[in-house]
Structures are given as C-alpha cells and as structure tokens.
Backbone as CSV, one residue per row, in Angstrom:
resi,resn,N_x,N_y,N_z,CA_x,CA_y,CA_z,C_x,C_y,C_z
1,MET,-148.630,-57.754,-120.380,-147.668,-57.878,-121.465,-146.824,-59.141,-121.256
2,VAL,-146.758,-59.967,-122.243,-145.988,-61.202,-122.188,-144.660,-60.973,-122.893
3,THR,-143.581,-61.340,-122.219,-142.272,-61.234,-122.856,-141.771,-62.630,-123.168
4,THR,-141.134,-62.746,-124.294,-140.610,-64.026,-124.734,-139.220,-64.234,-124.171
5,LYS,-138.996,-65.401,-123.597,-137.681,-65.764,-123.089,-136.801,-66.197,-124.262
6,LEU,-135.555,-65.863,-124.182,-134.589,-66.282,-125.192,-133.957,-67.605,-124.789
7,SER,-133.571,-68.382,-125.767,-132.740,-69.553,-125.479,-131.290,-69.082,-125.443
8,LEU,-130.427,-69.915,-124.896,-129.009,-69.572,-124.883,-128.497,-69.409,-126.313
9,ALA,-128.914,-70.286,-127.206,-128.483,-70.187,-128.609,-128.935,-68.865,-129.226
10,ASP,-130.170,-68.432,-128.920,-130.650,-67.140,-129.425,-129.782,-66.007,-128.905
11,TYR,-129.484,-66.043,-127.600,-128.668,-64.984,-127.003,-127.279,-64.948,-127.649
12,LEU,-126.660,-66.110,-127.788,-125.298,-66.158,-128.348,-125.266,-65.803,-129.833
13,SER,-126.412,-65.882,-130.514,-126.444,-65.536,-131.930,-126.699,-64.051,-132.167
14,LEU,-127.005,-63.298,-131.120,-127.237,-61.860,-131.273,-125.951,-61.172,-131.719
15,GLU,-126.044,-60.466,-132.823,-124.873,-59.724,-133.296,-124.826,-58.337,-132.687
16,ASP,-125.991,-57.736,-132.520,-126.073,-56.405,-131.931,-126.826,-56.507,-130.621
17,GLY,-126.086,-56.670,-129.557,-126.686,-56.758,-128.238,-126.836,-55.378,-127.635
18,PRO,-127.238,-55.325,-126.401,-127.360,-54.036,-125.715,-126.007,-53.342,-125.648
19,GLU,-126.053,-52.022,-125.559,-124.824,-51.232,-125.498,-124.077,-51.424,-124.181
20,SER,-124.801,-51.737,-123.108,-124.174,-51.886,-121.800,-123.786,-53.345,-121.550
21,ARG,-123.030,-53.565,-120.459,-122.651,-54.929,-120.067,-123.893,-55.663,-119.590
22,CYS,-124.057,-56.888,-120.064,-125.222,-57.682,-119.682,-124.801,-59.112,-119.403
23,GLU,-125.575,-59.757,-118.541,-125.450,-61.189,-118.344,-126.753,-61.810,-118.806
24,PHE,-126.735,-63.101,-119.068,-127.915,-63.815,-119.543,-128.274,-64.852,-118.492
25,VAL,-129.476,-64.706,-117.895,-129.884,-65.582,-116.803,-131.339,-65.997,-117.005
26,ASP,-131.577,-67.300,-117.051,-132.932,-67.851,-117.133,-133.760,-67.237,-118.257
27,GLY,-133.156,-67.084,-119.425,-133.870,-66.599,-120.601,-133.961,-65.099,-120.725
28,ASP,-133.442,-64.369,-119.755,-133.516,-62.907,-119.766,-132.133,-62.285,-119.878
29,ILE,-132.063,-61.188,-120.611,-130.836,-60.391,-120.669,-130.908,-59.419,-119.496
30,ILE,-129.947,-59.532,-118.589,-129.921,-58.717,-117.378,-128.859,-57.636,-117.540
31,GLU,-129.305,-56.401,-117.623,-128.373,-55.295,-117.745,-127.672,-55.083,-116.407
32,MET,-126.367,-55.028,-116.448,-125.573,-54.835,-115.236,-125.314,-53.343,-115.056
33,SER,-125.414,-52.900,-113.815,-125.129,-51.490,-113.553,-123.636,-51.251,-113.793
34,PRO,-123.279,-50.012,-114.128,-121.861,-49.726,-114.332,-121.072,-50.023,-113.053
35,GLU,-119.849,-50.469,-113.229,-118.978,-50.744,-112.077,-118.623,-49.440,-111.390
36,ASN,-118.503,-49.494,-110.051,-118.020,-48.291,-109.380,-116.502,-48.221,-109.549
37,GLU,-115.975,-47.029,-109.437,-114.560,-46.784,-109.729,-113.631,-47.616,-108.848
38,ASP,-113.952,-47.749,-107.568,-113.095,-48.531,-106.678,-113.000,-49.985,-107.127
39,ASN,-114.116,-50.576,-107.561,-114.095,-51.965,-108.024,-113.286,-52.122,-109.308
40,VAL,-113.370,-51.148,-110.195,-112.583,-51.186,-111.433,-111.093,-51.174,-111.096
41,ILE,-110.713,-50.340,-110.141,-109.302,-50.243,-109.751,-108.831,-51.551,-109.113
42,VAL,-109.661,-52.155,-108.260,-109.291,-53.441,-107.646,-109.090,-54.497,-108.733
43,GLY,-110.013,-54.585,-109.683,-109.875,-55.559,-110.781,-108.628,-55.302,-111.617
44,SER,-108.363,-54.043,-111.913,-107.175,-53.686,-112.696,-105.893,-54.021,-111.938
45,TYR,-105.892,-53.753,-110.651,-104.731,-54.065,-109.825,-104.445,-55.572,-109.856
46,LEU,-105.490,-56.374,-109.677,-105.292,-57.830,-109.699,-104.780,-58.302,-111.057
47,ALA,-105.367,-57.781,-112.128,-104.903,-58.166,-113.470,-103.426,-57.819,-113.642
48,ALA,-103.021,-56.658,-113.160,-101.614,-56.251,-113.256,-100.713,-57.177,-112.446
49,GLN,-101.181,-57.610,-111.276,-100.371,-58.500,-110.440,-100.209,-59.879,-111.092
50,PHE,-101.240,-60.341,-111.778,-101.140,-61.632,-112.469,-100.074,-61.607,-113.558
51,LEU,-99.811,-60.422,-114.114,-98.780,-60.312,-115.156,-97.400,-60.713,-114.656
52,ASN,-97.208,-60.701,-113.338,-95.920,-61.107,-112.775,-95.721,-62.619,-112.796
53,VAL,-96.812,-63.382,-112.980,-96.679,-64.841,-112.882,-97.237,-65.611,-114.081
54,ILE,-97.993,-64.935,-114.950,-98.539,-65.629,-116.130,-98.468,-64.733,-117.357
55,ARG,-98.736,-65.325,-118.499,-98.699,-64.585,-119.766,-99.890,-63.632,-119.883
56,PHE,-99.672,-62.518,-120.560,-100.696,-61.498,-120.773,-101.965,-62.065,-121.399
57,ASP,-101.820,-62.947,-122.381,-102.999,-63.446,-123.098,-103.858,-64.401,-122.263
58,GLN,-103.416,-64.731,-121.066,-104.195,-65.600,-120.189,-105.093,-64.819,-119.234
59,ILE,-105.035,-63.493,-119.277,-105.802,-62.654,-118.356,-106.969,-62.021,-119.103
60,ARG,-108.143,-62.087,-118.505,-109.325,-61.424,-119.051,-109.910,-60.549,-117.951
61,GLN,-110.335,-59.346,-118.329,-110.880,-58.424,-117.331,-112.202,-57.840,-117.807
62,GLY,-113.311,-58.397,-117.297,-114.633,-57.826,-117.443,-115.236,-57.737,-118.819
63,LYS,-114.717,-58.474,-119.785,-115.278,-58.410,-121.128,-115.546,-59.781,-121.747
64,THR,-114.975,-60.821,-121.207,-115.163,-62.161,-121.759,-116.334,-62.844,-121.070
65,GLU,-117.243,-63.375,-121.890,-118.417,-64.070,-121.368,-118.053,-65.503,-120.990
66,LEU,-118.750,-66.014,-119.975,-118.539,-67.374,-119.494,-119.900,-68.068,-119.431
67,VAL,-120.081,-69.104,-120.268,-121.344,-69.848,-120.300,-121.302,-70.941,-119.246
68,ILE,-122.353,-70.951,-118.401,-122.462,-71.939,-117.327,-123.910,-72.375,-117.219
69,SER,-124.192,-73.633,-117.504,-125.532,-74.189,-117.326,-126.619,-73.305,-117.924
70,GLY,-126.432,-72.863,-119.154,-127.439,-72.061,-119.835,-127.461,-70.596,-119.444
71,ARG,-126.525,-70.179,-118.622,-126.411,-68.780,-118.217,-125.114,-68.208,-118.763
72,VAL,-125.054,-66.895,-118.852,-123.830,-66.229,-119.298,-123.441,-65.203,-118.244
73,ARG,-122.263,-65.362,-117.701,-121.719,-64.446,-116.705,-120.526,-63.709,-117.294
74,ILE,-120.215,-62.550,-116.723,-119.037,-61.785,-117.117,-118.249,-61.478,-115.843
75,PRO,-117.313,-62.361,-115.480,-116.516,-62.133,-114.265,-115.648,-60.886,-114.380
76,ASP,-115.295,-60.329,-113.216,-114.446,-59.139,-113.202,-113.043,-59.447,-113.720
77,VAL,-112.488,-60.583,-113.306,-111.158,-61.005,-113.764,-111.177,-62.522,-113.924
78,MET,-110.527,-63.005,-114.970,-110.351,-64.454,-115.154,-108.917,-64.732,-115.559
79,VAL,-108.426,-65.888,-115.125,-107.141,-66.393,-115.590,-107.442,-67.667,-116.365
80,LEU,-106.965,-67.706,-117.605,-107.239,-68.835,-118.488,-106.011,-69.720,-118.618
81,GLY,-106.254,-70.999,-118.794,-105.171,-71.919,-119.127,-104.805,-71.756,-120.590
82,LYS,-103.632,-72.234,-120.958,-103.174,-72.108,-122.346,-104.103,-72.817,-123.312
83,ASP,-104.717,-73.931,-122.883,-105.654,-74.643,-123.748,-106.908,-73.816,-124.011
84,LEU,-107.354,-73.052,-123.035,-108.525,-72.191,-123.221,-108.183,-70.990,-124.093
85,VAL,-106.997,-70.437,-123.926,-106.544,-69.348,-124.796,-106.565,-69.831,-126.251
86,ALA,-106.076,-71.040,-126.484,-106.069,-71.592,-127.842,-107.489,-71.801,-128.362
87,ALA,-108.392,-72.260,-127.499,-109.783,-72.501,-127.917,-110.486,-71.192,-128.290
88,LEU,-110.156,-70.093,-127.635,-110.773,-68.798,-127.928,-110.162,-68.114,-129.148
89,SER,-108.960,-68.510,-129.506,-108.240,-67.869,-130.607,-109.063,-67.922,-131.895
90,GLY,-109.236,-66.767,-132.521,-109.936,-66.692,-133.786,-111.453,-66.652,-133.683
91,GLN,-111.993,-66.747,-132.482,-113.451,-66.690,-132.315,-113.936,-65.269,-132.593
92,CYS,-115.145,-65.137,-133.149,-115.683,-63.804,-133.437,-116.282,-63.157,-132.191
93,ARG,-116.470,-63.949,-131.144,-117.046,-63.436,-129.895,-116.218,-63.991,-128.739
94,SER,-115.865,-63.145,-127.786,-115.062,-63.588,-126.649,-115.970,-64.256,-125.621
95,THR,-116.347,-65.490,-125.932,-117.272,-66.256,-125.105,-116.688,-67.636,-124.847
96,ILE,-116.580,-67.994,-123.577,-116.123,-69.326,-123.189,-117.367,-70.211,-123.112
97,THR,-117.502,-71.106,-124.064,-118.669,-71.985,-124.115,-118.451,-73.211,-123.232
98,GLU,-119.520,-73.965,-123.035,-119.436,-75.134,-122.159,-118.581,-76.252,-122.748
99,GLU,-118.327,-76.204,-124.053,-117.467,-77.215,-124.676,-115.987,-76.929,-124.451
100,MET,-115.678,-75.724,-124.033,-114.292,-75.315,-123.805,-113.882,-75.639,-122.367
101,PRO,-112.576,-75.723,-122.121,-112.125,-75.933,-120.733,-112.542,-74.756,-119.856
102,PRO,-112.697,-74.985,-118.553,-113.037,-73.870,-117.671,-111.821,-72.982,-117.423
103,PRO,-112.056,-71.724,-117.020,-110.933,-70.876,-116.598,-110.257,-71.499,-115.377
104,LEU,-109.000,-71.144,-115.158,-108.272,-71.630,-113.985,-108.709,-70.900,-112.720
105,LEU,-109.068,-69.629,-112.878,-109.419,-68.786,-111.736,-110.412,-67.732,-112.192
106,VAL,-111.420,-67.493,-111.351,-112.382,-66.412,-111.573,-112.363,-65.531,-110.332
107,VAL,-112.368,-64.212,-110.553,-112.415,-63.242,-109.462,-113.649,-62.369,-109.658
108,GLU,-114.440,-62.244,-108.597,-115.565,-61.304,-108.584,-115.292,-60.278,-107.497
109,VAL,-115.411,-59.002,-107.851,-115.300,-57.918,-106.886,-116.736,-57.507,-106.560
110,VAL,-117.131,-57.695,-105.311,-118.520,-57.476,-104.909,-118.863,-55.988,-104.956
111,SER,-119.921,-55.675,-105.691,-120.438,-54.310,-105.715,-121.389,-54.133,-104.541
112,PRO,-121.547,-52.905,-104.073,-122.455,-52.680,-102.944,-123.885,-53.114,-103.269
113,GLY,-124.594,-53.613,-102.255,-125.992,-53.981,-102.424,-126.238,-55.456,-102.178
114,LYS,-127.376,-55.776,-101.576,-127.749,-57.147,-101.229,-127.841,-58.036,-102.463
115,ILE,-128.393,-57.526,-103.555,-128.530,-58.326,-104.775,-127.157,-58.767,-105.265
116,ASN,-126.193,-57.861,-105.263,-124.839,-58.184,-105.722,-124.162,-59.185,-104.802
117,GLU,-124.359,-59.027,-103.495,-123.775,-59.978,-102.545,-124.329,-61.371,-102.775
118,ASP,-125.652,-61.491,-102.905,-126.271,-62.801,-103.158,-125.730,-63.414,-104.446
119,ARG,-125.619,-62.593,-105.482,-125.160,-63.100,-106.780,-123.728,-63.645,-106.673
120,ASP,-122.834,-62.902,-106.017,-121.430,-63.319,-105.948,-121.182,-64.423,-104.924
121,TYR,-121.817,-64.323,-103.754,-121.568,-65.301,-102.690,-122.374,-66.590,-102.859
122,ARG,-123.553,-66.531,-103.423,-124.408,-67.723,-103.500,-124.496,-68.293,-104.913
123,TYR,-125.085,-67.515,-105.818,-125.393,-68.050,-107.145,-124.139,-68.370,-107.944
124,LYS,-123.243,-67.402,-108.044,-122.031,-67.640,-108.831,-121.156,-68.707,-108.181
125,ARG,-121.160,-68.788,-106.880,-120.373,-69.824,-106.197,-120.815,-71.209,-106.661
126,SER,-122.108,-71.467,-106.677,-122.577,-72.791,-107.101,-122.397,-72.987,-108.603
127,GLU,-122.602,-71.926,-109.388,-122.423,-72.034,-110.836,-120.963,-72.326,-111.191
128,TYR,-120.031,-71.615,-110.574,-118.619,-71.802,-110.889,-118.131,-73.178,-110.434
129,ALA,-118.652,-73.661,-109.314,-118.295,-75.017,-108.870,-118.810,-76.044,-109.869
130,ALA,-120.048,-75.873,-110.315,-120.632,-76.806,-111.291,-119.854,-76.785,-112.607
131,ARG,-119.280,-75.653,-112.961,-118.503,-75.515,-114.203,-117.097,-76.104,-114.043
132,GLY,-116.704,-76.418,-112.799,-115.395,-77.021,-112.567,-114.255,-76.026,-112.515
133,ILE,-114.531,-74.796,-112.148,-113.490,-73.773,-112.047,-112.718,-74.021,-110.753
134,PRO,-111.422,-74.325,-110.849,-110.658,-74.762,-109.677,-110.519,-73.734,-108.556
135,GLU,-110.576,-72.447,-108.905,-110.344,-71.430,-107.885,-111.240,-70.226,-108.169
136,TYR,-111.887,-69.721,-107.118,-112.793,-68.577,-107.223,-112.518,-67.649,-106.048
137,TRP,-112.234,-66.392,-106.359,-111.999,-65.403,-105.311,-113.168,-64.443,-105.272
138,ILE,-113.653,-64.162,-104.073,-114.665,-63.127,-103.872,-113.977,-62.004,-103.107
139,VAL,-113.764,-60.900,-103.786,-113.105,-59.738,-103.190,-114.221,-58.795,-102.737
140,ASP,-114.286,-58.557,-101.443,-115.389,-57.781,-100.879,-114.854,-56.572,-100.122
141,PRO,-114.690,-55.437,-100.820,-114.162,-54.236,-100.165,-115.039,-53.750,-99.003
142,ALA,-116.359,-53.853,-99.123,-117.254,-53.362,-98.072,-117.085,-54.138,-96.765
143,GLN,-116.821,-55.447,-96.862,-116.629,-56.264,-95.669,-115.153,-56.438,-95.322
144,ALA,-114.275,-55.800,-96.102,-112.824,-55.838,-95.874,-112.304,-57.268,-95.770
145,LYS,-112.666,-58.089,-96.769,-112.175,-59.475,-96.783,-112.127,-60.011,-98.209
146,ILE,-111.353,-61.055,-98.356,-111.304,-61.824,-99.600,-111.561,-63.273,-99.230
147,THR,-112.474,-63.893,-99.951,-112.752,-65.306,-99.743,-112.129,-66.076,-100.900
148,VAL,-111.221,-66.985,-100.574,-110.581,-67.836,-101.580,-111.283,-69.186,-101.525
149,LEU,-111.895,-69.558,-102.638,-112.616,-70.823,-102.733,-111.830,-71.765,-103.635
150,THR,-111.546,-72.941,-103.126,-110.793,-73.948,-103.865,-111.686,-75.156,-104.082
151,LEU,-111.785,-75.610,-105.327,-112.657,-76.724,-105.673,-112.051,-78.048,-105.209
152,VAL,-112.810,-78.770,-104.383,-112.401,-80.076,-103.875,-113.595,-81.019,-104.027
153,ASP,-113.442,-82.047,-104.851,-114.504,-83.028,-105.078,-115.833,-82.380,-105.457
154,GLY,-115.786,-81.359,-106.325,-117.000,-80.731,-106.835,-117.595,-79.643,-105.966
155,TRP,-117.002,-79.383,-104.796,-117.504,-78.358,-103.880,-116.368,-77.415,-103.533
156,TYR,-116.729,-76.161,-103.261,-115.717,-75.200,-102.871,-115.466,-75.244,-101.367
157,GLU,-114.182,-75.280,-101.010,-113.762,-75.082,-99.632,-113.307,-73.633,-99.536
158,ALA,-113.799,-72.927,-98.516,-113.567,-71.497,-98.405,-112.556,-71.151,-97.329
159,GLU,-111.741,-70.154,-97.628,-110.830,-69.567,-96.645,-111.045,-68.054,-96.701
160,GLU,-111.478,-67.477,-95.588,-111.687,-66.034,-95.523,-110.430,-65.355,-95.022
161,LEU,-110.048,-64.306,-95.735,-108.839,-63.569,-95.404,-109.183,-62.128,-95.067
162,GLY,-108.745,-61.664,-93.909,-108.958,-60.275,-93.492,-107.828,-59.382,-93.960
163,VAL,-107.928,-58.109,-93.630,-106.967,-57.121,-94.126,-105.525,-57.372,-93.690
164,ASP,-105.314,-58.094,-92.610,-103.960,-58.374,-92.141,-103.375,-59.657,-92.731
165,SER,-104.114,-60.280,-93.651,-103.708,-61.575,-94.215,-102.930,-61.407,-95.509
166,LEU,-102.352,-62.515,-95.920,-101.635,-62.598,-97.182,-102.433,-63.494,-98.119
167,LEU,-102.685,-63.018,-99.315,-103.423,-63.770,-100.330,-102.429,-64.543,-101.176
168,GLN,-102.543,-65.879,-101.122,-101.669,-66.738,-101.917,-102.542,-67.716,-102.679
169,SER,-102.362,-67.739,-103.964,-103.154,-68.619,-104.806,-102.644,-70.049,-104.714
170,PRO,-103.548,-71.022,-104.535,-103.125,-72.420,-104.557,-102.514,-72.837,-105.905
171,GLN,-102.912,-72.179,-107.003,-102.432,-72.552,-108.338,-101.218,-71.778,-108.819
172,PHE,-101.063,-70.559,-108.348,-100.002,-69.695,-108.863,-99.046,-69.364,-107.718
173,SER,-98.055,-70.216,-107.545,-97.169,-70.119,-106.385,-96.388,-68.813,-106.333
174,GLY,-96.176,-68.173,-107.451,-95.421,-66.921,-107.472,-96.241,-65.710,-107.079
175,LEU,-97.528,-65.912,-106.820,-98.412,-64.794,-106.496,-98.655,-64.731,-104.993
176,SER,-98.248,-63.645,-104.382,-98.452,-63.436,-102.952,-98.751,-61.955,-102.753
177,LEU,-99.979,-61.650,-102.307,-100.431,-60.271,-102.215,-100.972,-59.956,-100.825
178,SER,-100.768,-58.753,-100.397,-101.366,-58.270,-99.154,-102.853,-58.032,-99.411
179,VAL,-103.718,-58.578,-98.559,-105.153,-58.371,-98.709,-105.480,-56.882,-98.612
180,ALA,-104.835,-56.185,-97.682,-105.063,-54.744,-97.542,-104.745,-54.013,-98.845
181,GLN,-103.676,-54.402,-99.508,-103.283,-53.777,-100.772,-104.307,-54.065,-101.866
182,VAL,-104.812,-55.303,-101.927,-105.807,-55.656,-102.944,-107.090,-54.850,-102.726
183,LEU,-107.518,-54.750,-101.465,-108.777,-54.069,-101.158,-108.702,-52.552,-101.366
184,SER,-107.513,-52.002,-101.282,-107.366,-50.557,-101.430,-106.059,-50.231,-102.137
185,PRO,-105.944,-50.575,-103.425,-104.676,-50.380,-104.132,-104.315,-48.906,-104.345
186,LYS,-105.281,-48.008,-104.264,-104.992,-46.580,-104.469,-104.230,-45.969,-103.303
187,SER,-104.337,-46.579,-102.115,-103.741,-45.959,-100.932,-102.255,-46.222,-100.773
188,SER,-101.657,-46.984,-101.682,-100.228,-47.226,-101.548,-99.439,-46.596,-102.661
C-alpha cells in the first residue's frame, strides 16, 4: 500500500484534521499520545508562573502550532513576543508560520519513552535553534532536571539544572523558580 505524503501547504489547508493532537513531520501527520497528568500539571504550573512577569496573551499552552522547516510542532508551553501576538491576532488557525517572528521561549516537558526523549533532546533542539528561538527549556521529570538552552550565534548553549537549583530565565528577569517545585508542583 502506497501512502501519499502531504505538503506543508496541504496540511495547513486542512479544515478538519484529526480529533487528537498531531504534529506534521516529513509529509506525515503524526498522532501524539495523550499527555500524562504529571506533565500537564508541570506545563500548567509554568504557564501560571509566567503570568507573574508577562501578559496573559503572550502565553500559549499545548494548542498553538509552530512551523519549522516544513514541520509543525506543538510545544507544551510557549512565550510569545508582543509582535508575534499581533501577527497571530485575527488568524483562523493558531499557527505560527515561518514568516512570523519566532517565540521568545519554548518549553517541552519530556514524556516517558526513548522516542520522546530523542524528539525533545535532539530533533526539536536543532529545529528550534534553526528557527531562531532564543530560549528553549527541556523539563525532564524522569531525570529530575531542567535543561535551559540559550541561543548563541545560531547554536544552543546548555545549562543543566538539578532539583537543588534555581531556574532563572535569561530573558525574564522577574522569573525565578525552584527546579524541585517545577518538577513536582503538586507536592507543595
């Protein structure tokens, strides 16, 4: 059986897509497994913490698509600049296209499994760097760490933070979080 690959334009023109969350990679619609409850809580906690330092309309959580080099990703949390918020205003689909400015920050909460680790640590890291996203956080509850990646000359420089560390964003000076609290927000 031969399956036809979609172009990015074909994918973005779909009005009735799959019922579940999907990403678009190399011509294929990839159905994403449902998020586990702990990851949803971590993403929600981070989105709530961002409200202390930025406007509500600059935060996106798991529903806005991000086009990168012909692929479509759906990050767990994104922080948008005001120019990107304006570019999305009035759009019929919450999709950040390649013509729009990149998000200021993307956060991925790693789901269990080797495939998910590879996707967040390897593939998305290179894709987000190529898209010019200044800051990328990989929150990994299973390994009890957060990796803060800062874009420098087109490449990410990484800082790994353990549970005893303090998470401070290079871009948002008012944000300072305990890594332990981020990794397990239900326990406090």
